[in-house]
C-alpha positions in Angstrom: -10.2 -7.2 26.8 -7.0 -8.6 25.4 -3.9 -7.0 23.9 -0.6 -7.9 22.4 2.4 -6.2 20.8 4.9 -7.6 18.3 8.2 -6.1 17.3 9.9 -6.4 13.9 12.9 -5.0 12.0 12.5 -2.5 9.2 15.0 -1.7 6.5 15.0 2.2 6.6 18.8 2.5 6.3 21.5 0.8 4.2 25.1 0.4 5.4 28.1 2.0 3.8 31.3 0.1 3.4 33.7 0.9 6.2 37.3 1.8 5.5 39.8 -1.1 5.6 39.0 -4.7 6.2 37.2 -4.4 9.6 33.4 -4.4 9.5 31.7 -2.2 11.9 29.7 -4.2 14.5 26.4 -2.5 13.6 27.1 -3.4 9.9 27.8 -7.0 10.9 24.4 -7.2 12.6 22.8 -5.6 9.6 24.2 -8.2 7.1 23.4 -11.1 9.4 19.8 -10.0 9.4 20.0 -9.3 5.6 21.4 -12.8 4.7 18.7 -14.5 6.7 15.7 -12.4 5.7 14.1 -15.2 3.7 14.0 -17.5 6.7 11.9 -15.2 8.8 8.5 -16.9 9.5 6.8 -13.6 9.3 8.2 -12.9 5.8 7.3 -16.5 4.7 3.7 -16.0 5.7 3.4 -12.6 4.0 4.8 -14.2 0.8 2.2 -17.0 1.1 -0.6 -14.4 1.1 1.0 -12.6 -1.8 1.3 -15.7 -4.0 -2.3 -16.7 -3.3 -3.6 -13.3 -4.2 -1.4 -13.1 -7.4 -2.5 -16.6 -8.5 -6.1 -15.5 -8.3 -5.4 -12.1 -10.0 -3.6 -13.6 -12.9 0.0 -12.8 -14.1 -1.0 -10.5 -17.0 -3.4 -8.5 -14.8 -0.8 -8.1 -12.1 2.0 -7.0 -14.4 -0.2 -4.4 -16.0 -1.3 -3.0 -12.6 2.2 -3.2 -11.1 3.5 -1.1 -14.0 1.1 1.7 -13.1 2.4 1.6 -9.5 6.0 1.8 -10.8 5.2 4.7 -13.2 3.5 6.7 -10.4 6.5 6.5 -8.1 9.0 6.9 -11.0 7.4 10.3 -11.7 7.6 11.2 -8.1 11.3 10.3 -7.9 12.0 12.5 -10.9 10.5 15.5 -9.1 12.3 14.6 -6.0 15.7 14.6 -7.7 15.0 17.9 -9.5 14.4 20.0 -6.3 14.6 17.8 -3.1 14.3 20.8 -0.8 11.0 21.9 -2.4 9.6 18.4 -2.8 6.4 18.2 -0.8 5.9 14.7 0.3 2.7 15.7 2.1 1.0 17.2 -1.0 -1.6 15.3 -3.0 1.0 14.6 -5.7 3.7 13.6 -3.3 1.9 11.2 -1.0 3.6 7.9 -0.6 0.6 5.8 -1.7 -1.0 4.9 -5.0 -4.6 5.9 -4.7 -5.7 4.7 -8.1 -5.2 1.0 -7.1 -4.7 0.7 -3.4 -4.5 -3.1 -3.3 -1.9 -3.2 -6.1 0.2 -0.8 -4.0 0.0 -3.2 -1.1 0.9 -6.1 -3.3 3.9 -4.3 -4.8 5.2 -3.7 -1.2 4.6 -7.4 -0.4 6.3 -8.5 -3.6 9.3 -6.3 -2.8 9.7 -7.6 0.7 13.0 -9.6 0.9 13.2 -9.7 -2.9 13.9 -6.0 -3.2 14.9 -5.0 0.3 15.7 -1.4 -0.7 12.1 -0.9 -1.8 9.7 -0.1 1.0 7.5 2.5 2.5 7.8 1.7 6.3 4.9 3.7 7.6 2.6 1.9 5.2 4.1 -1.6 5.3 4.2 -1.9 9.1 0.4 -1.4 9.2 -0.4 -4.0 6.6 2.2 -6.8 7.1 0.4 -8.3 10.2 -2.7 -8.7 8.1 -0.9 -10.3 5.2 1.1 -12.6 7.6 -2.1 -13.7 9.3 -3.8 -14.4 6.0 -0.7 -16.3 4.7 -0.3 -18.4 7.8 -3.9 -19.6 7.6 -4.4 -19.5 3.9 -5.0 -23.2 3.5 -7.9 -23.1 6.0 -9.3 -19.9 4.5 -9.3 -21.4 1.0 -11.8 -24.0 2.2 -14.3 -21.4 3.4 -17.4 -21.3 1.2 -17.6 -18.0 -0.8 -13.9 -17.2 -0.5 -13.4 -16.7 -4.3 -16.1 -14.0 -4.3 -14.3 -12.3 -1.5 -11.0 -12.4 -3.4 -12.8 -11.0 -6.4 -13.9 -8.1 -4.3 -10.5 -7.5 -2.9 -8.4 -7.9 -6.0 -10.7 -6.9 -8.9 -14.0 -5.2 -7.9 -13.2 -2.9 -4.9 -9.5 -2.3 -5.5 -9.5 0.9 -3.4 -11.0 -0.6 -0.3 -8.5 -3.3 0.7 -8.4 -2.4 4.4 -12.0 -3.3 5.0 -11.8 -6.6 3.1 -8.5 -7.6 4.7 -10.2 -7.0 8.1 -13.0 -9.3 7.1 -10.5 -12.0 6.2 -8.6 -11.9 9.5 -12.0 -11.9 11.4 -12.9 -15.0 9.4 -9.6 -16.6 10.4 -10.3 -15.8 14.0 -13.5 -17.8 13.9 -11.7 -20.7 12.1 -9.1 -20.8 14.8 -11.9 -21.0 17.4 -13.4 -24.1 15.8 -16.2 -22.4 13.7 -17.1 -23.2 10.1 -17.1 -20.0 8.1 -19.0 -19.0 5.0 -18.6 -15.7 3.2 -22.1 -14.3 2.3 -22.1 -12.8 -1.2 -23.6 -9.4 -1.8 -27.1 -9.3 -3.1 -28.9 -6.7 -5.2 -31.6 -6.5 -2.6 -29.5 -4.5 -0.1 -26.6 -4.9 2.3 -26.1 -8.3 4.0 -23.8 -9.5 6.8 -20.3 -10.5 5.8 -20.1 -14.0 7.3 -22.2 -16.9 8.5 -20.5 -19.1 11.1 -21.6 -22.4 12.7 -20.2 -24.6 15.4 -22.4 -27.6 16.4 -25.9 -26.2 16.9 -24.6 -22.6 17.2 -25.3 -20.3 14.3 -24.5 -16.6 13.9 -24.3 -13.9 11.3 -21.1 -11.8 11.5 -20.9 -8.2 10.4 -17.5 -6.5 10.0 -16.9 -2.7 9.8 -13.7 -0.8 9.7 -13.0 2.9 10.2 -10.8 4.7 7.7 -7.1 4.9 8.7 -7.6 8.5 9.8 -10.7 10.5 10.4 -11.9 13.2 8.0 -11.2 15.8 10.7 -7.6 14.6 11.1 -7.1 14.9 7.3 -8.4 18.4 7.3 -6.3 19.3 10.3 -3.2 18.0 8.6 -4.0 20.0 5.4 -4.4 23.2 7.6 -0.9 22.5 9.1 0.6 22.1 5.7 -0.6 25.6 4.7 1.3 27.0 7.7 4.4 24.8 6.9 4.5 26.2 3.4 4.5 29.7 4.8 7.5 29.0 7.1 9.5 26.8 4.7 10.9 29.7 2.5 12.2 31.4 5.7 13.8 28.1 6.8 15.5 27.7 3.4 17.0 31.2 3.8 18.3 30.5 7.3 22.0 29.5 7.3 21.6 26.5 9.7 19.5 23.3 10.0 16.5 23.9 12.2 14.1 21.8 14.2 10.7 23.3 15.1 8.3 22.1 17.8 4.8 23.5 17.3 1.9 23.2 19.6 -1.5 24.6 18.5 -3.6 25.5 21.5 -6.7 26.2 19.5 -7.9 24.3 16.4 -5.3 24.7 13.6 -7.8 26.1 11.1 -8.7 28.9 13.5 -5.1 30.2 13.7 -3.6 32.7 11.2 -1.9 30.9 8.3 1.3 33.0 8.8 1.5 32.5 12.6 4.3 29.9 12.7 6.3 31.8 10.0 6.0 35.0 12.0 7.2 33.3 15.2 10.2 31.8 13.5 11.0 35.1 11.7 11.0 36.9 15.1 13.3 34.3 16.7 15.7 34.2 13.7 16.1 38.0 13.6 16.8 38.2 17.3 19.4 35.4 17.1 17.3 33.3 19.5 17.2 30.2 17.4 20.8 29.4 17.9 20.3 29.2 21.7 17.0 27.3 21.4 14.0 29.5 22.1 10.2 29.4 22.3 7.6 32.0 21.7 4.1 31.5 23.0 0.6 33.1 23.1 -2.9 31.9 23.6 -3.0 30.3 20.1 0.3 28.6 19.6 3.7 27.7 21.1 6.6 27.6 18.7 10.1 26.4 19.7 13.1 26.5 17.4 16.6 25.3 17.7 19.6 24.3 15.6 19.9 20.6 14.9 22.8 18.6 16.2 24.5 18.2 12.8 27.6 16.5 14.2 25.4 13.6 15.5 23.5 13.5 12.2 26.8 13.5 10.1 28.2 10.7 12.3 25.2 8.6 11.4 25.6 9.4 7.7 29.2 8.4 7.8 28.0 4.8 8.4 24.6 4.7 6.9 22.4 5.9 4.1 18.8 6.7 5.2 15.6 6.2 3.3 14.0 9.4 2.0 11.4 10.0 3.3 11.2 7.8 6.4 10.6 8.0 10.1 14.2 7.4 10.7 15.1 10.7 9.2 12.7 12.3 11.7 14.4 10.4 14.5 17.8 11.9 13.3 16.3 15.4 13.3 14.4 15.2 16.6 16.6 14.5 19.7 13.4 13.3 21.5 11.8 11.4 18.6 8.1 10.3 19.2 7.0 7.3 17.1 3.4 8.6 17.3 4.4 12.2 16.5 3.5 14.2 13.4 6.5 15.4 11.4 7.1 17.4 8.2 10.6 18.0 6.8 12.6 19.4 3.9 16.2 18.5 3.1 19.1 19.7 1.0 20.8 16.4 0.4 22.6 14.1 -2.0 20.1 11.4 -2.9 20.9 8.0 -4.4 18.8 5.0 -5.7 19.8 1.8 -4.0 19.7 -1.3 -6.2 18.0 0.5 -9.1 16.3 -1.5 -11.8 13.1 -1.3 -13.9 11.0 -2.9 -11.2 12.3 -0.9 -8.2 10.9 2.4 -7.0 10.6 3.9 -3.5 14.3 3.0 -3.2 15.7 6.5 -2.7 18.1 7.1 0.2 19.9 10.2 1.6 23.7 9.6 1.2 24.9 13.0 2.4 23.0 15.7 4.1 23.8 19.4 3.8 20.9 21.0 5.6 17.6 19.9 6.9 14.4 21.6 8.2 11.9 19.6 10.3 8.9 20.4 12.3 7.0 18.3 14.8 3.5 19.6 15.3 0.4 18.8 17.3 -2.9 20.3 18.3 -3.8 20.1 22.0 -7.1 22.0 21.7 -10.0 20.2 23.5 -12.1 20.5 20.3 -9.4 18.9 18.2 -8.8 16.0 20.6 -12.5 15.3 20.8 -13.0 15.3 17.1 -10.0 13.1 16.4 -11.2 10.6 19.1 -14.0 9.5 16.8 -16.3 6.9 18.2 -17.8 4.0 16.2 -21.5 5.1 16.3 -21.9 5.5 12.5 -20.4 2.1 11.8 -22.4 0.5 14.6 -25.7 1.9 13.2 -24.8 0.5 9.7 -23.8 -2.9 11.2 -27.1 -3.1 13.1 -29.1 -2.1 10.1 -27.4 -4.9 8.1 -28.1 -7.5 10.8 -30.9 -9.9 9.7 -34.1 -10.0 11.8 -34.3 -13.8 11.7 -31.0 -14.6 13.4 -28.4 -13.6 15.9 -25.5 -11.4 14.8 -22.0 -10.7 16.1 -20.5 -7.4 15.2 -16.7 -6.7 14.7 -15.5 -3.1 14.4 -11.8 -2.3 13.6 -9.9 1.0 13.7 -6.4 2.3 14.0 -5.0 4.2 16.9 -2.5 6.6 15.4 -2.8 9.8 17.4 -1.4 8.6 20.8 -2.9 7.5 24.1 -4.4 10.8 25.1 -6.8 10.4 22.1 -7.5 6.8 22.7 -8.6 7.1 26.3 -11.3 9.5 25.1 -12.3 7.4 22.2 -12.5 4.3 24.5 -14.7 6.1 26.9 -17.0 7.2 24.1 -17.3 3.6 22.8 -18.2 2.3 26.3 -20.8 5.0 26.8 -22.2 4.4 23.3 -22.6 0.6 23.8 -24.0 0.9 27.3 -27.1 2.8 26.1 -27.4 1.8 22.4 -30.9 0.7 21.2 -30.6 -2.3 18.9 -34.4 -2.3 18.3 -35.7 -5.7 17.2 -32.3 -7.0 16.2 -30.6 -9.8 18.1 -27.1 -8.6 18.7 -25.2 -11.3 20.5 -21.8 -9.6 21.1 -19.7 -6.7 19.8 -15.9 -6.9 19.4 -13.8 -3.7 18.9 -10.4 -4.4 17.5 -7.9 -1.5 17.6 -4.6 -1.7 15.8 -1.5 0.5 16.1 1.8 0.3 14.2 4.8 2.4 15.5 8.2 3.0 13.9 11.3 3.6 16.0 14.6 5.3 15.6 16.5 2.1 15.7 14.9 0.8 12.5 12.5 -1.5 14.4 8.7 -1.3 14.5 6.0 -2.8 16.6 2.3 -3.6 16.0 -0.2 -3.5 18.9 -3.7 -4.9 18.9 -6.3 -4.5 21.6 -9.7 -6.3 21.5 -12.5 -4.9 23.7 -15.6 -7.0 23.8 -19.1 -6.5 25.0 -21.8 -9.1 25.5 -25.5 -8.6 25.0 -27.4 -11.9 24.4 -24.2 -14.1 24.4 -21.0 -14.2 26.4 -18.2 -13.0 24.0 -15.7 -15.5 25.7 -17.9 -18.4 24.7 -18.0 -17.2 21.1 -14.3 -16.5 20.8 -12.1 -17.8 23.5 -9.1 -16.4 21.6 -10.2 -13.1 20.1 -6.9 -11.4 19.0 -6.9 -11.2 15.2 -3.2 -11.0 14.6 -2.0 -13.3 17.4 1.3 -15.0 16.7 3.7 -17.2 18.6 6.0 -15.2 20.8 3.8 -12.1 21.1 3.7 -10.3 24.4 0.1 -10.3 25.8 -1.4 -8.3 28.6 -4.8 -7.7 30.0 -4.7 -4.0 29.4 -5.0 -1.7 26.4 -2.0 -0.8 24.3 -2.7 2.9 24.9 -2.4 2.2 28.6 1.0 0.6 27.9 2.0 3.5 25.7 1.1 6.0 28.5 3.1 4.0 31.0 6.1 4.1 28.6 5.7 7.8 28.2 5.5 8.5 32.0 8.5 6.2 32.6 10.8 8.1 30.3 
């Protein structure tokens, strides 16, 4: 098991000019970073990957697909300006992603990096930049791998809505290259599924199969949609309330099993009794709802110096006095919005300049059933990987997934994986080793983000350390490494607060 974390800066806020000739110290730091943004090795590597991908895609194809991304977010911005307090960023029409062409959306973010610094979607970019940077840094070696053009065709033209799984294959291939293996991408055949890679080193030969879980589980998506039904019930009451409000909601049973109007009723009761002003909680066997006024003086002090991206995790950090980078937040604002550096190629560049009122909820479900279902193991992917392993060779399996729900979920998932692999029947297939790679981006209140990776490995007919002495996929110079999982580190951070 190996793990690392890397920290980076995100541009979720823009400075405002201070009165007089003196520049505020925090603005000076901002502009120093801004002026040197092109010199950052991380940014340079991301741009290398972008240029390689666009060269393969072709300029005409790229400009056409980029225009569709811009049109989608332009329409979203129009709705946002019309009624910002009613704009539902969590609805299907308000989601900050372009589902029709997922890889074009990634490429637009990469193209905008440094060139259009006001354009970004931090919660998306922080999870993809490490992949792009790794690919860019090792692009020259990767270009020499047999079959790479077919893989780029899959990524950029054939399977445009499945970039995460193919990007995962590319960084796995890079890991083998860094460990001295020759790598060949195996093309798909019409006779059924095949492994993704064939690697050789001396007289060693292995097939490699790569599988990646979706960003969030199907259950997590359903749970989020159930929460949104309850948020939409309470939002009209919040909009009628004369003060900005922060809600902290804990569901003790599965969200879908609670009454849709439960949170709204709890807030109504507290508001009518005057309890919200003092900060108050109501609780029963189904839910706990806490409500309080936001510290608007603290928020206004921040807006005196900065504009803040809308939507963004930094807004949530302003609304929540105890911001959790792994928390789930929903908000609505009555605010003055502005476009920063507007031009025909810039979208997702809307910032809050002044804030009148805000309504924000942090929510979670602590029901045992919910935690168990969110902590999805890798059984289905493992079964598929084993089925695709050839019978006439030895196979190494790599499974990737994101850990977005916090350490309490990941301890359970990890235990499930260990139990699964300790008793899994591979049949007649020769499975040499299995590597599980878990990734976690976090966004912080100070505009910085980090990315953690943990590799857990299991040997069956071959020692994993002999296959890959260095098995972290996104390893970069200066990263902090530890022989413990990143969710253990997160738990230690939480306990130490």
